[in-house]
N, C-alpha and C positions, 0 to 999 in steps of 0.2 A: 504494500500500500504506500503511495507517495506521501512524503512528509508534508504536513500542513504548514500554513504560515506561522502559527503560534509556535509549533515545535521547531521550525526552522529559525525563527528569531531568537528562541531560547538557546539553541545550539550556537547561533552567531555570537551571542553574549558570552557563552562559555569559551568557544574556540578563539574568537577574536579578542574580546576585551580581557578575559581572565588570562588566557594563555599568551597571546601575542603582546598585548598592551601592558599587562601587569607582570606576569612571571618572567617572560623572556626579556622584556625591557629592563626590569630591575636587575636581572642577572647580568645583562650586557653593560648596564651602568656600572656595576661592581667590577666587571672585567675591564672596562675602560680605565678604571682607577689603577688596576694592577693586572694587565692582561696575561702576565706570565705565571701568576699564582692563583688563578681562579679555577675551580673544578668544572664549571659550565655544565652542571648536572642536567638542568632542564633543557639547555640548548642541545645537549647530546641526545636527549630523548625526543626532541621535536621532529626530526626527520622521519622517525618511525610512524608519525601520524599522517604521512603524506596521503595515503589512500583515504583516510577519514576526511581530510580536507577536500580532496577531489570529489568524493561522493557528496559532501556538503555543498560544494559549488554547483555541481550538476543538479542537485535537488532544488536549487533556487528557481529554476525554470518552471517546475511544476508547482512548487509551494506558492508562488505569486501569480499563478494563472487565474484569470477571472472565472474559470470554470467552477471554482470553489464557491462563487457567489450563488450558484444554483441551489446550494444547500441552505441559503438564508431564507428567512420568512417571506421576503418580497416575492420569491419564486414558489411559495408553497402551493399556489393554485396550479402550477404547471404539473403535468403528469410526468411519471418517470420516463415514459417514452419521449416526451418533448425535451426533457433535460438531457437524455442520452443523444437525441438528435442535434441539439444546439450546443452541447458541451464542446465537442471538437471544434466547432466554428468559433466559439468564444476564445478557445485556446489558440487557434491558428491566427485569429485577428490580433491577439496579444503578441504573438511572436512576430507578426508582420509589422506591428506599429510600435514596438519597443526595441531597445538595444540589449535586451536581457541575454540573448545568445552571445553577442559580441562581448558583453561585460563578463560573462562566465568564461569565455575563451581567454580574455585578458587576465582573469584571476589565475587560470592554469599557467599562463606565461609568467605572471608575477611569482607564482609558487615555484616554478622551475628555476627562475633567477634566484629566488631566496634560498632554495635548497643548494644550488651551486655555491653560493656565497657562504652559507653556513657550513657545508661539508668541507670547503676549502679551508675555512678558518679552523675547524676542528681537526683537520689533517695536518695543520701546522703544529710543529712541536711547541709545547707551552712556553718554553723559554724564548722562542722566536716570535711569538705573537706580539702585535703592536696595537697601540691605541687606535691607530688609523684603521686597521683591519676590523677591530671591534666596532668602530663607528660605521664602517661599510656594511657590516652584517646588520646593524641596527637600522640603517637607512633602507636596506632591502626589505626587512621585516615591517618597517613603518609603511613603505609603499604598499605592501600586501595588505596590511591592516586598513589603510585608508580606502583601498579598493573594495575590501569586504564591507566596510561601513557605508560605502556609496551604493550598495545594492538596495533594492526596494525595501520599504518598510510597511507597505500595505498591498493588499491583493490588487492586481491589475496595474500596479505601478511598475514601470520598467524604463529606466533612464532614457 
């Protein structure tokens, strides 16, 4: 069953704000103070969540589709057959009039770039890590976070 808007926005709060904005940002801030002696525990675990992020990004397309509006009281008078008939048209219109597919594709690109930066930083021997490298990782993760935050907040919205 596709993820609904409420579930998707709750997951956005967890993955984006709690993980990217709070946990990783704080860890990288500490690493920027002393990049050669920080264990980077959370940053090391973050790439393991790649598939979770990708599934989350892809779920945005269905989560914000106006087809969900057919379940609201406004459409209570419509028969199940009518809803089944018009649902795909609502969804296709949403895809045709929004940038949601392009936005999701961009998120995948930002995730790829972030993973490359994070993995390169983690592959660098701790004694060779620099403040600039930690800053570059933070910048990549910030770009990803901003793009996640820019995704829709309501059904039918699509930048």
